[in-house]
N, C-alpha and C positions, 0 to 999 in steps of 0.2 A: 355359812355365809361368813366371814371374816366380822371382827370389829370396826375397822375401817369401811367397809361394804352397809355395815348398818346404820354408820354413823351416816352415810353420806344421803341413803334412803331415809334416812329419817330428817334427816336436814331439807331433800327436796318434798317431804310431805308438809315440811314444818312451813317453808316456801318455794313457793311454786314454779317462783322467774329461775330461770338458768341461765348462765351465761351459754349462749348458742350462737356464735358472731354466723349474722349474715352471709350465704354464699353467694361469691361474685359471679357476675351472668357469666360470664366466660368461663366458669369454672363447674356452673351447672349443669347436670345430667337435663338432656332430653327427656320428655316424656310422651312425646310423638307417636313412639310406638305401643306404649299401654293405651293410651286411649283411641283405641281404632273404634273408627266409626261404627263397626258392624257391634263391638262391642259397647258402645253408647245406646246403640237403635235399639238392644235387645232389654235393656232396662228402661228404655224411654219408652218400647211396646209395652211392658208389664205396666207401668205408670199410669200411661194413657186406657188400660181395660181397667183401671178402678173407677168405679160409681161414685161420681161427686153428690149424688141425690137430687139434683137441682142446686145445691147452695152453693153461694157467690160468699167470698167478702168482699163487703162497703165500705170498710174503712174503720179507723180506729171507733172503740166503743165510747171511748169517753171527748167523744167531738159530738155529742148526740146528747142533747140536755131536752130537759122538758120545757123550755122556756119558746125556745126557735126550732122552728124546723130545719134540716141541711136537705139536699136535692145531690143524688148518685145517680152515674149513667152505669149500665149493665146490658150488655148485647145490645145496644140499639134502644132500650127501654128505659125511660126518664122516673127515678125512684125518691121517695121522696122517705123518712126517716124523721121521726120526733119520739120521745117521750109519753107516757102517760099518766096520769097523776101518783100512780104509786111507782112510778120511775122506768116499766117497764117497755122496752124498745118495739116500736112498732113501724110500720110502713105500707108502702100504697101507691098505687101511679102517682107519679110526678106531677099528673095535667089535674087540673080543677075538671070538674066534668059539664061544669055551667058552659065557660068560655073558653077553654084552655088556656088558663093561667099558668105557670109552671111556680109549683108550691114550694119555691125556696127562700127560706129566711122567715116564710110566715110565723104570726103569733099562734104559741098553743094554750087553748083557755082551757079549762074544765076536762086537758084531755084527749082534745080533739086537736088539729091541725086546720086554722082559719085560714081561706085564702085569702088575699089583702087586695083583689080587684072588689070582689061584693060581698065581704063576711060568709062564705058558707064553707059548715062546719063537716067534716069531715075526720071517722075518727072507726072505731072498732066494728062498729055496726052496719057502715057503710052507707053507700048514696046515689041514685040515681045512676046504676051501672058501675059503680065507683066500689072496686071490691079491696079491702084491705091485704096485704101481700104477707105470708109466713116466715119473721123476723125470728134472731136468735142471737144475744150475748154472750160470749161466751168468759165475759170478764176484761178482755184485752181488744176484742175485736168484734165488729160489728158484720152481723150475716145477713140475708137475704133468702128464700127457695124461691124460685120460678120455673114454670114451667120449661123441659128443657128435653127437647129431643132424644132419645137414645138412653136419658136417666129418668131411672127407677125414685121419685121422692122420698123422703126419709125425713124421721122425724126429728134428727137432731144432723147436723155436718158432724163428719169423722174425723176426732183430734186424738193425734197420739198424746203421750202421757206428758203432762207439763210438771216443771217443779211444783211446792207448794207455793201459792201467789201472796201467800202474809210472810213470809220469807225471801219474794224475786223482789227485782226490779224488773219491769216491761216497757221496752223502747218501741217506737214503730214509724218507719218511714213510707212512702209513698210514691212513686215513682212513672210515670207513666211512659210506653215505649209505642213506637209503629211497627208492630208484630202482634203474634197471635199468643195464645197461653202457652202452648206447648212449643213457644222458645224461651218464656223464661224457666219451663222444668227442663228443657234439654240442656241450658246453660248449667243449673247446679247439677245435672248427672253427667257434669266433664269435672270432676272436682279436679283431673290432671294439670289441668291450666293454671290452676292460683297461685304457684310459685311463679310461673312465668309470666302470667299478666296482673296480680298483685304481690310483687315482693315486698312491698311495704309493708304488707296484713301478713302475708304467711311464709314460713319454708320449712323445708325438711321433711316437704308433703309427699308421702308414702303409700299408696292404696295396697291394703293387704288381700292380695288373689284369694288367699287362704282361706278369707273369713267372710268374704265378700262373694254375691251373686246377683242374679238378674233383677232381684227385689233389693235388695240392703249392698248399700256402697259402706267399706268399711274403712275411716282414712288415718295415718300417726299423720300429724301435722303440729306446729308451733308456730305459735299465736306472737310476731311480731308486736315486742315494744318499743325498742331501738335498736340500733343494726346490731348490739352485740348480746341484747338480754332479749328473752322470749319463754314462751309458756305453750311447754311440751301437752298435747293433748290426744286423745284418740277421739274420734268422733264417730257418728253411722248415719250414712243418708240414705231416707227412704220415704216413698210417697202414700202416704193415705188414701188419696184420689186425685185421680187425672191434672188437676190445677193447683196442687200442692203438693209441696217436698221440704220436709224437714230433716235438719242437722240435730240430730242431740249427741252430745260430749257425755260418753260411756265409762271416761276413767281421764283421771288429772284434774287439774283444778275447775269446779264449775260443774262437777260431771252433777249432770239433771237437768242442765241448763238445756235451753232449746233455740233453733232460731227457724222460724217457719217461714217461707218465701211462698205466697199464695198470686196466681195470676187469674186476675179476674175483665176478663173482655168489656171495652166499653163501649165499641159501634167504629164505624170508619169515621177518616178524615176527611178535609174538605175533596180528595183527592180520591177516594174510596179505597185508602188505605185499612186496614184493620189496626187497630190500638187496645192496647192490654196496661192495664193498671197492675204493677208488683208492688203488694204490700207485704214488707214483714216485718216481721215480729218476733224480737230478741228480748229471751225470757232467762234473764239470767238469775243464777242461783248459786250460792255456796253456804256451807254450816259456817265457815270463819268468823270470828270476830269483829274484823274489820269489815267485811262484807256488811254487815250490822249497823254497824257504820255511816256508811256508804247507804242504805238504803235508808237511813236517817234524814240525809241529804239528799233524794234521789235528784231532784230537783235542779239541782248542780249537777249530777253524774248523767242524769238522761241526753242532752244536749251535746256531749261528747259521744255517746253511743250513737245516737243518729246519726252525726255528720262522717263516725267510720263508719258505716253501711250506707251511707250517701254516697260516699265517697269510691267503695267495691262497686256501688251498683252506677256509677258513671262510666264502668269500662263494662262491667256486664250487661247491663242494656244495649252498648255499641255490639256487644257479642250477639244478642239477641235479637238484636235488628239487623246486622248483617246474613245473621242465620235464616230470618224472614225473607230477607231481599234475594237470595240464592236462590232458595226455594220458589218464590212467584219468579223469576226468571229463567225455571225452567234445570238450574246448576246442581248438580248431583254430587254432594258429597255429603253423604252421611243423613242430610234432615229428612 
């Protein structure tokens, strides 16, 4: 390596932002030959074979407090969430066993959720056929475990490696869609659409065929900052369970950072169509001094992180909903 190349390498290490102009659409190479339906389907089939163990993401961990309850819908079932006196995440059926009140926004008194209709206290010991549901708090997301056909219950949800939380910034977005969980996962198993469908966010996207297989997709991509500036990284996509896909940055700025995309069935809409809640957790990490400063003001950093993720999912939810529509009407496009 020459002195000049060593200098450039050291400069890239110190300053990850590079002059990587966006490629105009008219000059962008098409990716439809690489995004073969059979290829995506093979990865999808492997993903769907991963047993979630009955676990479902039900939102942000910090959305559940010790004073009031919140409710969520999971596969048509109402679930109430709250925290006991020690701060442990609790969950149970969202319907009061007395007269059927919805246990949403109820007081939590001495660790029990108290029905606002008649004051019935419900907690870890259960009451009148009402039994608590197993819950898990991973520090970023809240989960519940429900009996699910074809799934073997596990003690904990399967999580991929995350960066150390004490050195990270975590931001979560939730977006519902008219589709099934599989459509959310299939969207992420097609990284080839990134540069075409999200040119404002990604460019220079290439799937490394030699490093990829049906279990892992390895991608080189540049995250856009401006039309001229970007941050090149190498990332891996893998599915720890059938309702989750995780992108992990394995090389480049923020190595170790993850974007977890979780798909939770909500239940049918008034027209009988399936609804799914997409919950995406971006857990960003960097050993740089500047990132430590960003962590100190993360209340200002998280909103733009969420806006970026939400903008991407406006497009990607349309993709997922279209995939469901095609399947529902019997059109075969690899779905």
